C-alpha angles and dihedrals in degrees: 000000000000112000121238131184130185126219114219108349118349130181099228098188092060091069099037097126099103097114101016108152096039115126093248105010117188127192112205119200129188116209133179092222142020124197109253092222109051095164093066116073092188101065103084150017110194139079138266095026093058095046091111093050098052098069091052106043121045122213126231089241138002130222114230129217089271093052094254122143109244128186120264119146087348112060097190140004133185139177106238090182139349093283105029130075120188113207126192114205130214114264124231097028118139134182118250089262092058096256111140119249108233143155088273089063087062093045090053091047093053093046090055092047087053091054121103088252094042094054092057092062124089096249090042092058091045088060100041090123095068115107099185144326122229129194108225095174138357088278105019125084129178117210115202117203131203094224136013113280114189088183097052094108092055089048091058086075086073097054110095116176126215119199097277107214097046093040094050092047091053100043116130131199092278090057095253125137138167116313099244116147143140093254128121095262142045129210119257104161132018129187136142090260106034137031119193123191134175130207118281108237091200096049114130087207100049119211121240096223129051097229138024123206120191113191124193107230106164100187124072090221093052090055091053092045088052090053090050092050093047091242094126135022101207130034122198122214105014118154139241090257091065094058094096093047090047091051091052088056093053093252136125133233116220121195117205123195111241133189093225128125117199116204146154120252126211114227099216097143099065102025102052098166097056123114088240090074086072108086090214093063092049090049091048094052090053091053090047097061119085098214097174094054090051090050094045105035107024099034099031097237096298094123134049123220111239136189101213141036093242116083128216112281096029127107111268096027112144111200093200093063104096132183117273109270114239103255116157094176091056092046091052091050093050090050091052089049090052090051098256100107088134091053135250142234128240140170132223127190115212136175103206108202096176140273088112090293092146090054092050090054092049090052090048088052088049092050093047092050087061089069097041100268117127111203117193111207115220111190121201138165122279091240091055091045090054090050094049090048096054096037095045093235102139110142093188133077091239138025131187117250145163140208 
């Protein structure tokens, strides 16, 4: 099977055609993280953590490479007034257990997302502006909002629908039910290190391989080694620095545009006696980092420096907000004004998943050292990072984050 690897965040199942036509074709994917609750399609939004959820649960719409909304389970959608969206659903779709997919499936999904438990989940909070859903026909549903939402059609790409009755009957205290969706695959084996799925014979969008294996390989190097050993066919989140090694293996690196901004957060809420509580220190650190050099030299031009968490085209984006310029003289002056002319020491907790993230933080540390700031990098696993983030248990002045 031809080896493929994705830079940054790649959707592996979209290119799973390498040995299509074989008697028992299997596509093997290496990923740095697997969502801990695969039976709940409402827990997350981002790749690669949701890579094992996507083949099971279809979304209502998909977003293409140009950012346009395209039909999927929904074939059309329109805002009939400021607070009402009418959605037409694809006919002839069934869940993997044979239950028909209908407008009532959407109604049940919305009711769960409006429940106290549903609202605590990532997708539930995303759709907190839904007042109710009403089936107006077997394949037509009206969704009523509490306030106008011009981005609602885009948000429909986050709504993945499980088979309502079976899922509701099997819900446990954590909000997980049986993994029954309309997607191209069904789960056959689930463990922390390996997910195995087989083709869903009832899928309206039939898969092009018979079996899908998703392997948990947290280290970027381990995914490259697995490619070299022919243990996987696709690696998610490799880095630009791996391109030459991949070519030597006869593989291909694919870069996919993502709407993700990586940044370092200052932990001023828990650690109140840290130098980072001083705005001049935070400003100095921003001037001390050569973002453009990191983008060009370290990441091969695959990313663009930004000055805000909102990206072009999204509500709230301000075109006049540019990235901080690289200015070490100004950084040193600000540190001196803050009382740290002789330097200071700080810690940052990170969970590097790949795409040369570890190298980026090492370069940031090197840039900061040029103005007298010693930054100690404390790596941890993504699962631990998530727990610390939601429990508020960070012990360092800074932590790596993305949005």
